[in-house]
N, C-alpha and C positions, 0 to 999 in steps of 0.2 A: 321728284316730292319727299321731303324730308319725311322720317317716320313719324315725329309730330304734327304735321299734316296732314301725314294719311291717315292716325289715328281719330284727329278730328272729324276729317270727312263721312257726310253724312247721303243715306239714299234720301231719294224725292220719294213722295206719298206713292205714287204710281210705280216708283222702282219698287219701293218696298212690298208693295202688293203682289205685286208678279214674282217675287223671289219667294214670298210665302206659296202662291200656286206650283210654284217651280218645287218649293220643298216638299211638299205635302204630295206632289204627285210624285214624289221618291221615297215618299214611308214604305213601310212593309211589316204590319203588325205580326204577321204569320212569322218571318224570320226573325223578326224581334223577344217574340217569344220562346221560339226553338231556341234559339243563339244560348238567351237569357236561361230558360232550363237547365240546360248543359251545361253552362256554367256555372249553375247551381248545385249541380247535382258533381260537380267535377271540385269546387270549392267544399260540399260535405264531406266527400270521399277525403282527399287531402287535411281536416278537420280531425277526422276520426281516426286517420294515420297517424297525425299528430296528438294526438289525443294517446293514441295505443304507443307511440314512440317516448314520449316526455313522462308518460304519465297524468300529465296536467291537464283541465277543460283552459286552453288559454282562449279568454273571451275577445282579446283584440283580435283575433283567426276573424270571427264576427264582420267584421270592418271591413276587412279584405274582400270576405266573400258578398260581402254590399255592391264594395267597389267592383270586383270583378262581373258582376249581377249586371250592373250598371252598365260598366263599359262595351257589355255585348249585345245589349239590347239599345243601347245608341250605335253602337258602330256598328250592327245588321238592321236593325230597323229604322234606322235614321229616321226619329220622330221627334217633331216638334212642339207636338201638343203634351197635356203633364199626363195623358195618359199613360203613355209609355213610360212617365219615371212614376205612376201609381202601379203598373206592370212591372215594372224592375221592382220596385218595393216589396210587394207581395211576393215579389219568386226570390228574393231575399231573405224574404223573413220564411219561408218551405227551408231552402236550402240549408240557411242557420240552423233552425227547428232539428233537420234532416240528419245533420250533422251532430249532432246534441246526442240523438237517439245513435245514428250510426255508432257514434262514439262511444256510446254505453253499451255496444250490442260487441263491439271491432275488441272493447276492456273484459266483459264476460267469457267472450268465448277463447276457446281451447287452441281455435286456430283461423287460418281466413278461411279456410274449408266452414269453419261450424259458423261463420256469420249470418247467412240465411238462416240457418234452423233457430239462431238466438233470437232472429229477428222475430220471424214467422213463426214459431214454436214457444218457446220462454216465453218470451216477452207479449207476442203478441198484438192486438190491436190494445189490449187494456194496460197494458205492461210498456208501450207509448205517450198513453197519456200519463199516466203515472213519472215517467222520467220527465216528459214537458212540464208537470206540477212540482216539481222539485225542485225549480230553478231556482235559485237566488235571484234579490233585486239586483241585485249587479250584472247577473244574465240578461235582465231585460234590458239595461239601461246599455250593453251591448246590440241586442236585439235591434233597440230601440235607431242607434246609430249606422246596424247595416242598412236597414232600411233607406233613411236616410243617406247614407251616399250612393245609396243605389237608385232613388229616385231625382239626387241632382244631379250625379254622373248619364245618367239614360237619355238625355234629353239631347238633341243634336243641337252643338252651336257653330255657326259659321260665322268666321270672321270678315273683314271688309275684302280682302283681295278674293278670297274663294264666294263670297256673295255676288261681287263684281265677272269673276270669271262664270257665274251660271245664268247670270242675267246676259252676258254674253254669247254664252253655248246655248242657252234656252236649258240645260239639262247638267247632269253632273260629269257626263262624256264617260262615265266608268260600264262597266260590266251592268246588262239589265239584272241579272242575279244580284246586284250589289245593289241595288235603286231601292 
């Protein structure tokens, strides 16, 4: 079968329904959430480090955080529903906001060891709000892109080859931890 023929191949209605059942049985909301939250924290810390090193807040990094969170949710959550995309979008927004606050704290701190003091003592909850309300319109654009990329990349996509394999096996055949 040529690539062109393979690309035009379609599943029957019953195959599509069975595939959806198989994919839904592999969804793991908890794993997707934990992986997405971890990716958001890692992205936030990386962004804060970049802010300290460059002395610039590079907004495009927010898009990278969104893509990272979306990838993590898709990889570990294996979700096919939009709820996984929404979860990833919210986690990405939280990660970007935390990265913004962490960047300000890291920049204000005299050293790495002082960052927690700046976060909790000098900034406090009111300071976090102050940092976030000082955002510029362009920041919101990048935040929106972060949520968009997280949403778009969080949902599992299955190609025809994988679909046929799943239908033949009845499952992914992978580790139960990754299902």
